[in-house]
N, C-alpha and C positions, 0 to 999 in steps of 0.2 A: 492289263496292258490291251493293247490292240495293234490286229493286223488291217489298216487301212482304217476302216469305221467297224468290223467285225471284230469280238473277241478272241486274241490267239489260241486254237484247241488242240487237244493233246493229238488229233490226226495230223495236225497243221506241222506239229514235232516231229511227230515220223516220217511224212512224204521227206520234210525236208533231209532228216539223217538216215534215209532210206531202211529202216526200221518197222516195226510192226508198233502200234500203240499199248498194246501190251509192254515191248521193251520197253516204249518212253518210260511208264507208268515203274518199271523195275527199275530202271537205269534213277530215275529222278528221284529214286523215295528211296536206294541203295540196299532194296532189296534181289534175292533172283540170285542166280549164274551167270554172270555175263565176261565179256573180258572186257579189260581195264579201257580197251582201245573201243569197243561198244558205248560204252559209260561217257567216256570223253566226247565223242560224236554226237551222243545225245545232248548232254546240256550244253556243249557248245550250239548247237542249233535250237536250244531251248532260250538260248542267251540272245543270238541274232533275232530269236522271232520277238524278243520279249514277252515269253511265255511264263506265267504266275501260274502254279498249279493250286489247285482249292483244294485250300487245308483243312475246311472241314471235309471232307471226301475222306480227304488222307486220316484224320481222326478215327471217322467215323468205321473206317474198313481196318484200321488197327487198334480200334475201342482203345486208343490213348488221344492224350489233351495235346501233349507237344509241348508241354509248358511244367517246367519246374517249381520251386519256393524257393528263395532264397534267405532262412531266417535268419536275423541278426541280431546278438542281446546286446551289442555296442554301440551307442547311441550316437558318439563323437565319430566313428567311421575309421579313428587313426588307424587302427592294427585289420578290420572289418570292408574298409572300403577297397585295399588292396586285394584282399581275397576275393571279395566277389566280382573283381573286375576278373582276375586270374579264371573263375571260371567260367564267367560268359563267353570267355574265348573258346573255351572249351568244348561249352555247351550250344554253340552257333555255329561247331564244327556237325555237331548233330542235328542239325535245326531247330533247336530248341528253344522256347523264349524261358525269359527268368521273368520269376514275381517275387519282388523285393519286399519283406515285412519286419521291420526291426522293432524289437519286446521290450526295450531302453531296461534293461533289467528288471522287468515288472511280471511275475508268472501269470498274472490275470491277462494281460496283454498280450504275453507269450500263448498261452492257450487258446484264443481267441482268433491269433491270427495260424494259429496250427487246424483250428478246426473249418477255418475260414478256406487255407489251401486244399486241404481232405476233400471239401466241400466243391472247388474248380476243377478238384479230380485231376490235379497235379501228378506227373509222372514219379516225380521223386521230389524229396528234399535235402539243400543242402545245407547244415547248421554252423552258424560261425560265432564268435565273441571277441573280448577285449581282453580278456588274460586266457591263461593256460591249463588253469585250475580244471579237471574234468567238473562235469556237469548232469544231471539226472537226465538221459535217456528221453526222447521222445516216441511215443511206441503209435504208430500207424500202418495200416495196409500197405505202406509202399513205399521204394528202397529211401533210407535214410544216410547221408555220410556227414563224419562231421570236420569241421576246417580249421584249424589251430585252436579250438574250443573243441575239445576232447570229450568223447562221453565218459561215464564211468563203468560202463558195462566193457570190459574186455573184449566181449565178442562186435563188437560194433564194430564200424569201418570209419579209422580215423586220420586224418594226414596231421602232422603236426611238426614245427621245428627243431632240428636239433640244439639245444643251446647247447649241451652240453660238447659237442662238436666245435661250436662255435666259440666257447670258450677254450676250448684245446688251442685251437685259430691264433686266439691270441697271447696265450701265454707263450706261444711258440715262437712269434714273431717276438715278442718284448726281447727272449734268450737268445735270441738271431742279431737281435740288437746290443747286447751284452749286460742288461739289464739282470741284476741278479735277489733287491730288495722291493716285494711287491707288497701294498695291502689292498683290499676287496671293501667297495662301499658299494650296497645290496639297495634294494629298495623293501617293500614291503612284506617285515616277516610271516605274515598270513599265507601269503600267496606261494604255489607250486612254481613258479618261474625263479624268486630268490634263490629258496633252496637247492634248486637244478643247479642254475650258475655257480651260487658259493662252493657245491661240492666239486663241481668240476675246475674251479678254482685251485681248491686246494688238493687234490688229485693230479691236474696239473702243471702244479709247483712240484709235486714232491716226485715225480714221476721226471722234471728236468732238473733236479738237484739244486730247485729256486728256493728262498725262504721268503713266508709268507711275515709279513710284518705287524703284527697284535693279532689279535680277534677282527675277522669280518663283521663289519658297522650294518646295522639294518637302520631303515628309516623310512619315511615317505617317498614316491616317487615324484621328485619335482629338485629346481635346481637348488630350494634354499637347503634341502637337508645333504646335496650334494655341497655347497658352501660350506655347512656345517660341520660337516664331515672330516673336512680337509683341516678345521681347525682343532679336533678332535686326534684326529691323526700325527697334528703339529704340535700339541697342546706341550709337551713336555721339553722341547726341541729350544736350543740356544744357540744363539746365532753364531758361537765361535766352534758350536760342534759339528761332525759331519750331517748331513741329512738323514735321519731314521730310512727313510724310504726313497727308493730309485724310480718306480712306475708307481700309478694307482689305477687297478682295473675296477671301472664303474660299470655298475647292470644296465644301464640305459646311457641314453642322451643327454635324455633330462639333466640328470646328476653330474655327467663329464663336462655337461657345459657352465653349472656350477661351481663345479669344483676348479675347472679352469681360473673360471673369474678373478675366486677366492683366492688360488696359488699367485696370478697375478697382484690381487691387490697385497700379499703378502710380499710382493716382491720377488717372488720365485721365478722362473724362466721356464717354458713347457716348449718343448720336451728337455732342454739343455739342463734341467736341474729336476725335474721329473716328469717323465713321459705321464701320458694320460690317454686312456682308451673308453670309447664307449660300448654301447650296443644296441640294436635296433637299426643303424643307419635313417634315423629320419632325418630327412634333409633338412626341413626345418631349425633342428636343434644342430646338426650336424656340420654343417656348410655356414651357418652362425655363431658357430664356436670360434673365440679367438685363443690360438687355432683352429680351425677345420679338424675336427673330430678323428682319429683312427677308428673304427668301428666293427661290426658283423652286420651286413646282411640278411636278414633271412628269409628272401627270395620268396617274398608273401605271392606274390603275383603267380608264378612256379607252382607254390602250394596250393593256393586256389586253383587253377588247371590241372591239377593231380588229384583233386578231390572231384573236381566236375569230371575228368574221364574216369574215376574208377563210381559214380553214378551211371552214368551212359552207360558203365559196364552191368552194372548192377540190373538198370533197367531192362537191359538188354539178356537178362536170366545168366548173367554170370557176377555173382554179390561177391564182396572182398570181405575180411571178417581179418580184426585187430588195426594194431597202430601201425602207419608209416610214417618215418620220419624224414622231412625233406632237410638236404644238408645244407647249410647257408655258406656264405663266403667273406672272404674278412676283406675290409675297403680299409688301403692305410692310406694314412693322410698326414697333414704336419706337427700334429701332437706326441706322436711317437717320431716320424721323420725328421722334421724341423725342413729347414729352406736354407738354398744352396747362398 
């Protein structure tokens, strides 16, 4: 930016704010012991004049690049994109730019990206992915925080959704509506998420005195499996008999949408005959379902923002260790509440 034809200089900001040039530097770089009112006066003056700091000088003086790497293994972006958006929000507060790299589940590609980020002298790295399965940590000389996709090293800083708490909210909601006979349909049996959600269903049903109907079912994360699971659950049901289940807890919105479709095809009403819940609050699925799904929002943007905050702290010399969980929130819709 310029003032007239000349570039706006730090001494111009200092003159307008009534402080020294060194005070301007401290205020704009968020360093030094200054009163908040002084920092605000300097920033207001800089904004009024259109002053743009020389980031090259800032980086040289602090020996930092003011850039971090965002490394994702999720090529589709279903889970990692909200995490990245949240992380960028936190990093922007620290005036840090983010460099996004996608490994696409390719270890060779991931190592290439890690080497490139380190060569760019990033101040730190946030690692994310598409599942909560623990992954091998990356070992670099800068701080690393794992978001959604945790490290297998318990000492590493990780931020993950509290799936068990999300399931407890679902079961408490169904219990409050009078449901007592609940079936559970999960996703891939080899994934950590499937087992956490299944175990949480069993514990929550036991705590509330509700009944688990049959064994929890596992399959792929797809609408097709959701439809097929409904047929399995109702395979022995006779039209003249009471339904064996009054609610089905699906481990994802995709599963639940397929389940709703199949229940409707079989002439059953959701939720009048059988209530249905999903998980993830994937609006493409949850809102397009007939009826729209009661589900659990993992608050992925907030999760990413927290990961960004932890990385900023680590860069400032205050690293965290271990896993931090983000509490999800229940989103209630017509698949359990019905319509008036």
